[in-house]
C-alpha positions as a Markdown table, in Angstrom:
| # | Residue | x | y | z |
|---|---|---|---|---|
| 1 | Met | 0.0 | 0.0 | 0.0 |
| 2 | Glu | 1.1 | 3.5 | -0.8 |
| 3 | Asn | 1.7 | 6.3 | 1.7 |
| 4 | Pro | -1.7 | 7.7 | 3.0 |
| 5 | Asn | -0.2 | 11.2 | 2.8 |
| 6 | Asn | -0.9 | 11.1 | -0.9 |
| 7 | Ile | -4.3 | 12.6 | 0.0 |
| 8 | Leu | -2.8 | 16.0 | -1.1 |
| 9 | Lys | -2.4 | 14.7 | -4.7 |
| 10 | Leu | -6.0 | 13.8 | -5.3 |
| 11 | Thr | -7.8 | 14.9 | -8.4 |
| 12 | Pro | -10.2 | 17.8 | -7.8 |
| 13 | Pro | -13.4 | 15.8 | -8.0 |
| 14 | Val | -12.1 | 13.1 | -5.6 |
| 15 | Lys | -10.6 | 15.6 | -3.2 |
| 16 | Gly | -13.9 | 17.6 | -3.3 |
| 17 | Ile | -16.0 | 14.6 | -2.3 |
| 18 | Tyr | -13.5 | 13.6 | 0.4 |
| 19 | Asp | -13.7 | 17.2 | 1.9 |
| 20 | Tyr | -17.5 | 17.1 | 1.7 |
| 21 | Trp | -17.6 | 13.7 | 3.4 |
| 22 | Arg | -15.4 | 15.0 | 6.2 |
| 23 | Ser | -17.7 | 18.0 | 6.8 |
| 24 | Leu | -20.7 | 15.8 | 7.6 |
| 25 | Pro | -21.9 | 15.0 | 11.1 |
| 26 | Thr | -20.8 | 11.7 | 12.4 |
| 27 | Cys | -22.0 | 8.7 | 14.5 |
| 28 | Glu | -19.5 | 6.3 | 15.9 |
| 29 | Gly | -16.7 | 8.2 | 14.1 |
| 30 | Leu | -18.1 | 8.0 | 10.6 |
| 31 | Pro | -20.3 | 10.4 | 8.6 |
| 32 | Leu | -24.1 | 9.8 | 8.7 |
| 33 | Lys | -25.7 | 8.8 | 5.4 |
| 34 | Ser | -28.8 | 10.6 | 6.6 |
| 35 | Ala | -26.7 | 13.9 | 6.5 |
| 36 | Leu | -25.9 | 13.4 | 2.8 |
| 37 | Asp | -27.4 | 16.3 | 0.9 |
| 38 | Pro | -26.6 | 16.5 | -2.8 |
| 39 | Val | -27.5 | 20.2 | -2.8 |
| 40 | Arg | -24.5 | 20.9 | -0.6 |
| 41 | Ile | -22.1 | 19.0 | -2.9 |
| 42 | Pro | -20.4 | 21.4 | -5.3 |
| 43 | Ser | -22.2 | 20.9 | -8.6 |
| 44 | Gly | -19.0 | 20.2 | -10.5 |
| 45 | Phe | -18.4 | 17.1 | -8.5 |
| 46 | Leu | -21.9 | 15.6 | -8.6 |
| 47 | Pro | -21.3 | 13.9 | -12.0 |
| 48 | His | -18.3 | 12.0 | -10.5 |
| 49 | Ile | -20.1 | 10.5 | -7.5 |
| 50 | Phe | -21.5 | 7.1 | -6.7 |
| 51 | Leu | -23.4 | 5.7 | -3.8 |
| 52 | Val | -23.4 | 2.0 | -2.9 |
| 53 | Gln | -25.7 | 0.4 | -0.4 |
| 54 | Leu | -24.1 | -2.6 | 1.5 |
| 55 | Glu | -26.0 | -5.7 | 2.5 |
| 56 | Tyr | -24.8 | -8.4 | 4.9 |
| 57 | Asn | -25.2 | -12.2 | 5.3 |
| 58 | Pro | -24.2 | -12.6 | 2.5 |
| 59 | Phe | -22.2 | -9.5 | 1.7 |
| 60 | Ala | -23.4 | -7.6 | -1.4 |
| 61 | Ala | -23.2 | -4.1 | -2.8 |
| 62 | Phe | -26.1 | -2.4 | -4.6 |
| 63 | Val | -25.4 | 0.7 | -6.7 |
| 64 | Arg | -28.0 | 3.3 | -5.6 |
| 65 | Leu | -26.6 | 6.2 | -7.6 |
| 66 | Gln | -24.0 | 6.7 | -10.4 |
| 67 | Gly | -23.2 | 10.2 | -11.7 |
| 68 | Thr | -23.4 | 11.1 | -15.3 |
| 69 | Tyr | -19.6 | 11.4 | -15.7 |
| 70 | Leu | -19.3 | 7.7 | -14.8 |
| 71 | Asn | -22.0 | 6.8 | -17.3 |
| 72 | Tyr | -20.2 | 8.5 | -20.1 |
| 73 | Ser | -16.6 | 7.7 | -19.1 |
| 74 | Leu | -17.3 | 4.0 | -18.4 |
| 75 | Gly | -20.0 | 3.5 | -21.0 |
| 76 | Gln | -22.0 | 1.5 | -18.5 |
| 77 | Tyr | -24.9 | 2.3 | -16.2 |
| 78 | Phe | -24.7 | 0.6 | -12.8 |
| 79 | Thr | -27.5 | 2.4 | -11.0 |
| 80 | Asp | -30.0 | -0.1 | -9.5 |
| 81 | Lys | -27.6 | -3.0 | -10.1 |
| 82 | Tyr | -25.5 | -5.2 | -7.9 |
| 83 | Val | -21.8 | -5.3 | -8.0 |
| 84 | Asp | -21.3 | -8.8 | -9.4 |
| 85 | Glu | -19.9 | -10.7 | -12.4 |
| 86 | Ser | -22.7 | -9.5 | -14.7 |
| 87 | Thr | -21.8 | -5.9 | -14.1 |
| 88 | Phe | -18.0 | -5.9 | -13.2 |
| 89 | Gly | -16.8 | -9.2 | -14.7 |
| 90 | Asp | -14.0 | -11.0 | -13.0 |
| 91 | Ser | -13.2 | -7.9 | -11.0 |
| 92 | Ala | -16.4 | -8.1 | -9.0 |
| 93 | Ala | -14.9 | -10.2 | -6.3 |
| 94 | Ile | -12.0 | -7.8 | -5.8 |
| 95 | Ile | -14.3 | -4.8 | -5.7 |
| 96 | Leu | -16.6 | -6.5 | -3.2 |
| 97 | Ala | -13.7 | -7.5 | -1.0 |
| 98 | Ser | -12.5 | -3.9 | -0.9 |
| 99 | Tyr | -16.0 | -2.7 | 0.1 |
| 100 | Glu | -16.3 | -5.3 | 2.8 |
| 101 | Glu | -12.9 | -4.5 | 4.2 |
| 102 | Ala | -13.7 | -0.7 | 4.2 |
| 103 | Ala | -16.9 | -1.5 | 6.1 |
| 104 | Ala | -15.4 | -3.9 | 8.6 |
| 105 | Lys | -12.4 | -1.7 | 9.3 |
| 106 | Arg | -14.5 | 1.5 | 9.1 |
| 107 | Met | -11.9 | 3.0 | 6.8 |
| 108 | Ala | -11.9 | 5.2 | 3.8 |
| 109 | Tyr | -9.5 | 4.5 | 0.9 |
| 110 | Val | -8.4 | 5.9 | -2.4 |
| 111 | Ser | -7.3 | 3.7 | -5.3 |
| 112 | Gln | -5.9 | 3.9 | -8.8 |
| 113 | Glu | -7.6 | 1.5 | -11.1 |
| 114 | Glu | -7.1 | 0.5 | -14.7 |
| 115 | Ile | -10.2 | -0.3 | -16.6 |
| 116 | Gln | -9.9 | -2.3 | -19.8 |
| 117 | Ser | -12.6 | -2.6 | -22.4 |
| 118 | Ser | -13.2 | -5.6 | -24.6 |
| 119 | Lys | -11.5 | -3.6 | -27.4 |
| 120 | Tyr | -8.3 | -3.6 | -25.3 |
| 121 | Gln | -8.6 | 0.1 | -24.7 |
| 122 | Ser | -7.9 | 1.2 | -21.1 |
| 123 | Ile | -8.2 | 4.2 | -18.8 |
| 124 | Leu | -6.6 | 4.9 | -15.5 |
| 125 | Ile | -8.9 | 6.3 | -12.9 |
| 126 | Glu | -8.7 | 7.5 | -9.3 |
| 127 | Ala | -11.5 | 6.4 | -7.0 |
| 128 | Ile | -12.3 | 7.2 | -3.5 |
| 129 | His | -14.4 | 5.0 | -1.2 |
| 130 | Leu | -15.9 | 6.6 | 1.9 |
| 131 | Pro | -17.9 | 4.5 | 4.4 |
| 132 | Met | -21.1 | 6.0 | 5.8 |
| 133 | Val | -23.2 | 4.9 | 8.7 |
| 134 | Asp | -26.9 | 4.6 | 9.5 |
| 135 | Asp | -28.4 | 6.3 | 12.6 |
| 136 | Val | -27.1 | 3.6 | 14.9 |
| 137 | Gly | -23.5 | 3.7 | 13.6 |
| 138 | Asp | -23.5 | 0.6 | 11.3 |
| 139 | Val | -21.7 | 0.9 | 8.0 |
| 140 | Lys | -24.4 | 0.6 | 5.4 |
| 141 | Phe | -23.1 | 2.8 | 2.5 |
| 142 | Ile | -20.0 | 3.7 | 0.5 |
| 143 | Leu | -20.0 | 7.2 | -1.0 |
| 144 | Gly | -17.4 | 7.5 | -3.7 |
| 145 | Ala | -16.1 | 9.5 | -6.6 |
| 146 | Leu | -14.2 | 8.6 | -9.8 |
| 147 | Ser | -12.0 | 10.7 | -11.9 |
| 148 | Arg | -10.1 | 9.9 | -15.1 |
| 149 | Ile | -6.3 | 10.2 | -14.8 |
| 150 | Ser | -5.4 | 9.1 | -18.3 |
| 151 | Gly | -6.3 | 6.7 | -21.1 |
| 152 | Ala | -8.9 | 6.3 | -23.8 |
| 153 | Asp | -10.5 | 9.5 | -25.1 |
| 154 | Ser | -13.4 | 10.6 | -22.9 |
| 155 | Thr | -15.5 | 11.1 | -26.1 |
| 156 | Asp | -15.1 | 7.5 | -27.1 |
| 157 | Leu | -18.7 | 6.4 | -26.8 |
| 158 | Glu | -17.8 | 2.8 | -27.6 |
| 159 | Phe | -15.7 | 2.4 | -24.4 |
| 160 | Arg | -17.3 | -0.3 | -22.3 |
| 161 | Gly | -15.2 | -1.2 | -19.2 |
| 162 | Arg | -15.1 | -4.9 | -18.5 |
| 163 | His | -12.1 | -5.6 | -16.3 |
| 164 | Trp | -11.0 | -3.5 | -13.3 |
| 165 | Asp | -7.5 | -3.9 | -12.0 |
| 166 | Ile | -6.6 | -2.1 | -8.8 |
| 167 | Lys | -3.1 | -0.8 | -9.2 |
| 168 | Ala | -2.7 | 0.9 | -5.9 |
| 169 | Arg | -4.8 | 1.5 | -2.8 |
| 170 | Ser | -4.2 | 3.7 | 0.2 |
| 171 | Gln | -6.1 | 4.1 | 3.4 |
| 172 | Ile | -6.8 | 7.7 | 4.1 |
| 173 | Ala | -8.9 | 7.8 | 7.2 |
């Protein structure tokens, strides 16, 4: 794992969502999901966000919201879908394990991930994963944001991400 002090090098959308998350009221040391107010999120960052609802026994992650930037950058629409093989291919298990670890350890993390399409194009993204709790302090949600670092042209409407490879991950909180 990389040095968690890399927080200062985050892309603006990822850093903006992190700062917003840190500004929210907390319960048991983590921000309350009930305090999440999209009107208070700077409008330039809204297209970059996602919200995942966590389920337990067995562990699962359901995408409640995916911003329009993600729709266009990834060429896929995950809102109202589970993170599983049908949506994230072979990478689903890695993504779910990361969410489960973040929930169990009550930790936020940032990652750099390479996404490859079936046409062998790839993009490098930065993603932040921020656990949020219900009103009794149980981690039930992950708020996040994605931002492109490099790769396939963002106007390539044929890009369809099929394989996620986490290149680096750092705990930040």
